[in-house]
N, C-alpha and C positions, 0 to 999 in steps of 0.2 A: 550469547547462546544461539546456536544454529536453529532456524525455524524448521518446522515439519510441514509437509504439504500432502493433502489428501490422506492424512492419517498414516503416512509411510513411516516405518521405524527408522531411526538414525542412531549412530553410535554416540552414546552419552555416558558419563560416569554413573556409578551405582546410585540409585534413587536415594535422595536425601530423606524420603519419607520413612526409611528404616532406621534413621539415626535418632538418638534421643535429643529432644529439644525442650524449650520452655513453653509449655502450653499457654500460660497466661499472656506471654508476649505474642504468640500467634493469634490469640483472641483479640488482643489490642490492635494488631495489624489488620485483622478482618474487619474490625469496626471502622478503621480509617478507610479501608478499601470500599466499604459499603457507602460511607459518607461521600467519598470522592466520586463514585459512579452515580450517585443519586442526582436526578435532574433539578432538585430543589432541596433546601435544608429539611432534615428529618427530625421529628420529635422522638421522645423516649419510647413511646408505644410503637411507633413505626419501625424504629431501629430494632427493638426487642423482637418484633414479629419477623423481620427479615433475617435476623441473626439467630433466631430460635434460642434466645437467652431470656431469663427472667428479668423483668425491669429492675428489680433490686440489685441483682448481680451486675447487670449492664451498667447501672448508674455509677458504681464504684470505678469501673474502667473509664467512664466519661469524665469523672472528676479528675483522675490522674492525667488524662489526655488534655484537659483544660489547664491544669496546673503547669504542664510542660509546653503549653502554647501550640499544641498540635491541632486542637479544635477550639471553637468558640461557640458560646450559646447566645442566641439573639433574644430580643424582647418577647418573641412568641414561644420561647423555650424550645427552639429548634437548633440543631447542631450543624456547623459548617467547618471546613478546614480553616486553619489559622496560619500564622506566620511561619512556624517551624515546618509545617507540611509544605508550604510554598518554597522554603529554602531548600528542602530535600529535592523537590521536583525540579527546581531550576538547576541545582547541582548535577542531577542526573542527566538533564538535557544537554548541559555543557560537555558532558563526557561522551555523548553519542557521536559517532562518526557515521553519518548516513551513507556515504559511498562505501565504506568498509562493510557496513551492515548489508548493503545491496550485493556487494561482491561475494560475501560469504553465502548469501542465499542463492545466488546464481551458480556458484561452484557446486553447492549441494543439489540444486535442480538439475544441472547438467549431468552429474554423476547418477542421480536417481532415475532420470527419464531418458538419458542418452539421446538428447535432442540438441541441435545447434542453438546456442543461446547467446544473447548479446545484451550489453547495457549501453545506453546513450545518455548524454546530457545535452541541454540546450545551450548553444554558444552565443546566443543573441539573435541569430537569424536562421539556424538550422541545427538538426541533431548531429552530435559528434560521437562516434563509436569509441568508447573508452575501455570496453572489455568484450572479447569475442572468444567463445569456446565452441569448438567443433564437436560434432557427434561422431561415433565410430563409423557411421555411414555418411561420408562427406557430401555436402550440398555444393554444387558448382555455381557459386555466385561471386561477383566481383565486389565483395564487401569485406573489409578487414579492419583491424584496429587502426584508429586514427583517421578513418575516412568520414567525410561529411555527407550526410544523407539529405535527400530532398524533403522539404516539409510537405510536399504535395504528392509525391510518388513513393513514399515509404510509410509503413504502418506507424513507426515511432514518430515520424514527422507529423502525421495527422493528429496523433495524440497530443503532441505539444501545441500544434496549431489550434486545436479545439479548446485548449485550456489557457491560451493567451488572453490578456485583457481584451475586451471587445473592440476597442479602438485600434489596437495594434493588429489584431486578427483581421479586422476589416481592411486595414491598410495593406496587409500582405496579400489577401485574397484579391482585392481590387487590382493591385499592381500585376499579379500573376495573370489574371483573366484579360488584361489589356492586350496581351499578345502571347497566349499560352503555347508552348512548344508542342503540347498535346493535351487533350482533355483528361483529367484524372478519371479513373474507372473504379467501379465497385461492383463486385459480382458480375464482371464482364461488361457492364454498361457504362458508357461515357457520361460524365456529369457536367452540366452547365453550372454557372455560378450559384443559382438558387438551389439546385440539387446538392451541390457541394456544401453549401452552408447548412442545409438540413442534415447532411451526412456528418458534419462536424458536431452539430448539436446532439446527434445520437451517440457519437463517440464520447462526448463530454458526460452524457447521462449514464452511459453503460460502463464507462471506465475501461474500454478496450477498443482496439481496431483490428480487424482481420482482413487479410487478402486471401482469396481463393484462386490462385493461379492468375491473378489480374495482370501481373507484370512479368513473371517468369513462369512459363508453362509447367504445369504439374508441381508447382511449389506453393505451399501454404505458409502464410506468415501471420503471427499475432503479436501485438504489442499492448502492454498494460502499464499504467503509471504507478510510481511510488510517490506519495505525497508528503509534504512537510506539515508541521503542526498548524500552519495557516491555510492549508488546502492548495498550496502551489505544487506543481509537478517538479520533483527533485530529479528524477531520472525515469527512464522507460526501460523495462525489461522486455525483450522480444525473443520469440522462438520461431524457428522455421524448419521445414522438412518437406520431403516428397509427399504429395497429396495422399498417396497410398499408405504412407507410414505415419504421418502426423496430421490427424484430424483436429482442426481448431474450431469446428462449428460449435455454437453455444450448447453446453451440456456434455460435450465430449470430454474424455479423460484429460487431454492436454489443456483444453480450455479451462476446466475446473482447477487443474493444478496450477496454471499460471495465475489465475485470479486469486487463488489461495496464497500463492507466493507473494504477490505484490501487496495483498491485504496485510499479511503477517509482517512484512518489512515495514510497511507504513505504521502498523501498530507498535512495532519495536521503537521506531523513531519518535512517534507522537505520544506513546504511553497509553493509548486507549483507541478503540475503533473510531474512525471518522464517522460523522453523522451521515446516515443514509447508506452506510456500507454493510449493514447487518443482513441485508436481503441475500 
């Protein structure tokens, strides 16, 4: 299913909410969903309160779910997911194609916002552009499908660099600063090694990197990562445009939209919001 960004409408089939279904099945699935999202096992009273069901009615559903091995009751009379739920989750994960999910989201993003959009993956030492979609107003840049970007002079590259294992990141940064062709810049200011390390830490914490005409005059760039279930960066979605057309400052329309896009793709891949991404 295609994600939506910034509450923008998209073309979808008629809502299934108008079709007749099985109410008891929907209640059972709501119970499973509540247990799945709880930070710890819940007892009958806690579940009844969250689901707004009477304990006596809820208990009948819990018995059926335990009989079918979807939930289990522990010694403290609290409920957790069991083997059958795990089997469903693993089967769903196996059927997810994370790159296809990302491509679908990027296609929709490009159509909705008419902004130059790209997808990169990490090839072991640099970002590789695997999808590029132009906007109706072309941006004159020497970047296209199949091109390898710099880890230091591209927004996507810095996102990957920021999220590499510490030892590998330090190794790459040390090697670069031994004889840099030029100092990396941010907001027009060149960064020495210490400043660049702080910059990467900020990218890692904020889940995005923005350029404000740092390398191409009057062109803004923003990159944000899509994560896997283990918190590793699967790909980076980037947007770019003329500074007068594409504002990527935090809180701007394009900034909010791209952050929503990568969060939603991550949620589709992982099945639930990543820890710390609710802000």
